[in-house]
Phi, psi and omega in degrees: 000135181278316184222155176234127179240141171243144174270114178290149182087193184267146172237137176292111186286359173282347179295136176264192186305310183297323177295320178290323177296323177298318178299313181299311188281315189263323179282317186258354179056040177249159182269110180293345179272359179288169179276061184232159176249132181243125184246140181228145182229143179278176183295324180284348178059030177243008178207149179227157170235144179231140179238133179213135176267127185253017178097325179239003179166171181269147176246126177247116180252145181226132177227131175245125179276127182286323180229131176093177182224160178276150173267073187273134177300126185251011182269114173077175179247057183244165173261129181243132179274132178232169177219272183294339184286352182302314180298317179300313183300314182289342177265007178087010179268161179283119181287351181258018180292143184298321175202152181277152175279129181277135178277137178245134177262133177265137180251131177283145179292146178298327183257086182250089179258137176272132180288000000 
């Protein structure tokens, strides 16, 4: 995939493929046939839909989170391009965070004697 777009704000999750394609093409003036992934989130922020064209047809993916909610950008009705933030977004983290917290691994000493 070349690009990933998210629709900021709420999307009516009752929309099926054709309704989502209309949003992509007419609201955002983007090409739904491009090698891009388009993500949409409902008002409750506990489910997403994704649209991707695979060359011979469209793929519509749906995910419902059993526990927790997504940190979906709620400002405006625009399409925002993201890249590395996709993993953060799908894990419920805020994709607009200024920087990620780096994980540190602690290593036990080879010589671990109890006094």
